[in-house]
N, C-alpha and C positions, 0 to 999 in steps of 0.2 A: 558559470559553466561546466556538469559535471557529466565523467560516460558510467559514474558508475563503481568507477574501481575494477570495470572489467579490461581495459587495454587504453592505448590512449588515441585511437582511432575517432572518427567524429564517425559516419556512415549518416546519409539523407537516404529520401524514396520521395519523390516526388513525384504528387499524383498528377491527369491533365484528364479532360474530358478524350485529346488528343492518343494519352496512351500511361504510362510504370518509365522514370530518370533517378536509373538506379546514381547513388554518386558518392565513389566509393577511390578512398577516405576523401572525405569532402575541408577533413583541416587534422590540424595532429593536433592534439590538448599540449598548453604548454606543460602544464602540474602533471606530476609522477607521486606514487600513490605506494606510498611502503608500509611493509605488514612492522607490528612493531613486533610479533614473535607470524610461530606456525600458528594452529590450531589445525587439533585435530580432531574429530563426532564424530562419534559413532551417525548411522546411513537417518532422519527420520527425524536428529533434533536441530536444535537451536541454543545458539549462545545463548548464557542468561548475564550480562554486561552491565549491567546497576538492575537491585531491587528497590522502589522504594512500596509503600502500604501506604492506606491512602485511610483516615477514618473518617468514614461515610456519615453524617447525623441524620437519623431517620426521623419520621411523621406517619403515625401504624392510622390510620383514615378506616371509621368504616362506614360503610353505602350501605341501604336498603332499596335490594331489588322489590319494581310497581310494575302491576302489569300492565303495557298498553292496551289503550281499545284500539281494532278494529277494525273496517266498515262491515268482513266476514264474524266477527268475529258474535258468540251471544252471552 
């Protein structure tokens, strides 16, 4: 169970043919998330926590294009 760290309440929205029923809060999460540090980032940036570079093996493929005959071509 995870609420993505946004809080500790779990909300539900039940949709039936009779209507919509919001259940807030359905349950409180027993898990508490504590940030390890205060993070300050400029607007529009995403923090990079780890970086891995994987070398790929590439295979060069040469293809020859051939025109197809169609019913309308001569």
